[in-house]
C-alpha positions in Angstrom: -57.9 127.6 -331.9 -55.9 130.1 -330.0 -57.9 133.1 -328.5 -58.0 136.1 -330.8 -56.2 139.3 -329.8 -58.3 142.4 -329.9 -56.8 145.9 -329.6 -58.7 148.3 -327.3 -58.7 151.8 -328.8 -59.9 154.6 -326.6 -61.1 157.5 -328.7 -62.6 159.8 -326.1 -65.3 162.3 -327.2 -65.5 162.0 -330.9 -68.0 163.4 -333.5 -70.1 160.6 -335.0 -69.0 161.2 -338.6 -65.3 161.0 -337.6 -66.0 157.8 -335.7 -67.7 156.3 -338.7 -64.7 157.0 -341.0 -62.4 155.4 -338.4 -64.5 152.3 -338.2 -64.3 151.9 -342.0 -60.5 152.3 -341.8 -60.2 149.7 -339.1 -62.6 147.4 -341.0 -60.5 147.6 -344.1 -57.4 146.9 -342.1 -59.1 143.9 -340.4 -60.3 142.5 -343.8 -56.8 142.9 -345.3 -55.3 141.2 -342.4 -57.5 138.2 -342.6 -58.6 138.6 -339.0 -55.2 139.5 -337.6 -56.2 143.1 -336.7 -59.3 143.0 -334.5 -60.1 146.2 -332.6 -62.5 147.4 -330.0 -63.2 151.2 -330.5 -64.5 152.9 -327.4 -65.8 156.5 -327.4 -68.5 158.9 -326.5 -70.3 161.2 -329.0 -71.5 164.8 -328.9 -75.3 164.7 -329.2 -76.4 162.9 -332.4 -79.4 161.1 -333.7 -78.6 158.2 -336.1 -80.8 156.2 -338.4 -80.2 152.6 -339.6 -81.1 150.7 -342.7 -84.6 149.9 -341.6 -85.4 153.6 -341.6 -85.2 153.8 -345.4 -88.6 154.5 -346.9 -90.0 155.8 -343.6 -87.9 158.8 -342.6 -88.5 159.9 -339.0 -90.5 163.1 -338.7 -89.0 166.4 -337.6 -85.4 166.0 -338.5 -85.0 169.8 -338.5 -86.5 169.9 -335.1 -83.9 167.4 -333.8 -81.2 169.6 -335.3 -82.7 172.6 -333.5 -82.2 170.8 -330.2 -78.5 171.1 -330.8 -77.9 167.5 -332.1 -76.5 166.3 -335.4 -78.5 163.8 -337.5 -76.7 161.0 -339.4 -77.8 158.2 -341.6 -75.7 155.1 -340.6 -75.0 152.0 -342.5 -76.2 149.7 -339.7 -79.2 147.7 -338.8 -82.1 149.2 -336.8 -84.0 152.4 -336.7 -83.4 155.8 -335.1 -81.5 156.2 -331.8 -79.6 158.8 -329.8 -75.9 158.9 -328.8 -74.5 161.5 -326.5 -72.1 162.2 -323.6 -72.4 159.8 -320.7 -73.0 156.9 -323.1 -70.4 154.2 -323.5 -70.2 153.5 -327.2 -68.3 150.4 -328.2 -67.6 149.6 -331.9 -66.1 146.0 -332.2 -64.3 145.6 -335.5 -63.8 141.9 -335.7 -63.3 139.2 -338.4 -65.8 136.6 -337.4 -63.6 133.9 -339.0 -61.5 134.2 -335.8 -64.7 133.6 -333.6 -67.8 132.1 -335.2 -69.2 132.9 -338.6 -72.7 133.7 -337.4 -74.2 137.2 -337.1 -76.9 135.8 -334.8 -74.2 134.4 -332.5 -72.3 137.7 -332.7 -75.3 139.9 -331.7 -76.2 137.4 -328.9 -72.7 137.6 -327.5 -72.8 141.4 -327.5 -76.1 141.2 -325.5 -74.5 138.7 -323.1 -71.5 140.9 -322.7 -73.6 143.9 -321.7 -75.8 141.8 -319.4 -72.7 140.7 -317.6 -71.3 144.2 -317.4 -74.5 145.5 -315.9 -74.5 142.6 -313.4 -71.0 143.6 -312.4 -72.3 147.0 -311.5 -75.3 145.7 -309.7 -78.0 146.1 -312.4 -80.1 143.1 -313.4 -80.6 143.4 -317.1 -81.5 140.9 -319.8 -81.9 140.3 -323.5 -85.4 140.1 -325.1 -87.0 139.3 -328.4 -86.1 143.0 -329.2 -82.4 143.5 -330.0 -80.5 145.2 -327.2 -80.4 144.9 -323.5 -83.3 145.8 -321.2 -84.2 146.4 -317.6 -87.9 145.5 -317.7 -89.5 147.5 -320.5 -86.7 150.1 -320.5 -83.7 149.7 -322.8 -80.4 150.4 -321.2 -78.2 149.5 -324.2 -78.9 149.8 -327.9 -77.3 147.4 -330.4 -77.0 147.9 -334.1 -74.4 146.2 -336.2 -73.0 145.9 -339.8 -71.2 142.9 -341.2 -69.6 142.5 -344.6 -67.4 139.6 -345.5 -67.6 138.5 -341.9 -66.0 141.8 -340.7 -68.1 143.7 -338.2 -68.5 147.3 -337.3 -70.9 149.6 -335.5 -71.9 148.0 -332.2 -73.5 149.0 -328.9 -74.3 152.0 -326.8 -74.7 151.6 -323.0 -76.4 154.4 -321.2 -74.2 155.3 -318.1 -75.1 158.8 -317.0 -76.6 159.9 -320.3 -79.2 162.7 -320.2 -82.2 160.6 -321.0 -84.5 163.5 -322.0 -82.8 163.4 -325.5 -84.8 160.2 -326.1 -88.1 162.0 -325.5 -88.0 163.5 -329.0 -87.9 160.1 -330.9 -89.4 156.6 -330.7 -86.1 154.9 -329.8 -85.4 152.0 -332.2 -89.0 152.3 -333.4 -90.4 150.5 -330.4 -93.7 152.2 -329.2 -94.5 151.9 -325.5 -91.0 151.2 -324.4 -88.7 153.4 -322.3 -85.1 154.0 -321.8 -83.0 153.9 -318.7 -79.3 154.2 -317.6 -77.0 152.7 -315.1 -77.2 155.9 -313.0 -81.0 155.8 -313.1 -81.2 152.2 -312.0 -78.6 152.5 -309.2 -79.7 156.0 -308.1 -76.2 157.3 -308.2 -73.9 158.7 -310.8 -72.2 156.0 -312.8 -70.0 157.4 -315.5 -68.4 155.9 -318.6 -65.0 155.5 -316.8 -66.6 153.3 -314.1 -68.6 151.2 -316.6 -65.7 150.6 -319.1 -63.7 148.0 -317.1 -66.8 146.0 -316.5 -67.6 146.0 -320.2 -64.1 145.1 -321.3 -63.9 142.2 -318.8 -67.2 140.8 -320.0 -66.2 141.2 -323.6 -63.0 139.3 -323.1 -64.9 136.5 -321.4 -67.8 136.2 -323.8 -65.7 136.4 -326.9 -62.9 134.3 -325.4 -60.3 136.8 -326.5 -57.2 138.7 -325.2 -57.5 142.5 -325.0 -54.4 144.6 -325.6 -53.5 148.3 -325.6 -55.9 149.1 -322.7 -53.7 151.5 -320.8 
């Protein structure tokens, strides 16, 4: 099988609701193309707390308090519980037809984790996967992962903390995991590591772990 081609789309700073609508548009395009229109959407979001499918039936307390902090709150059609997205966080939404890769959600999530671990290593941060979804440095999560897959087409994805303001996470229990912390590339390296510095490492690792060719990354 020839390596799949994945278009890299840089969206800049984009409100969460707008990014969600774009993902759905790209997912429909990918589904209609039978896997010929894969895309990797890269962006940052203004401050927003999002909740996943597992949050249904147990809404997080204090949603109005979160809005009072100056953040939006959105229910998202992805796995997982509540998390935060904001400036300084590299958000990556792969819209892939897994028929061109491997028809396994477990494999897909594992490859996302391996991608982020490799990207962190390229920057000098030793991170790892764990029984809890995401990528960790010890007991501190550096990258959250929450995905959706329908008809083997994926959307949603991962959020890597680069120089994110971590105090936003103080107001929630990130991903519902009590006793765990959050960290960032900047916190681990004790210097400012922005999204622009981290992006090439993530793209290189993605191309390698998904055995694909990236296009449109100008």
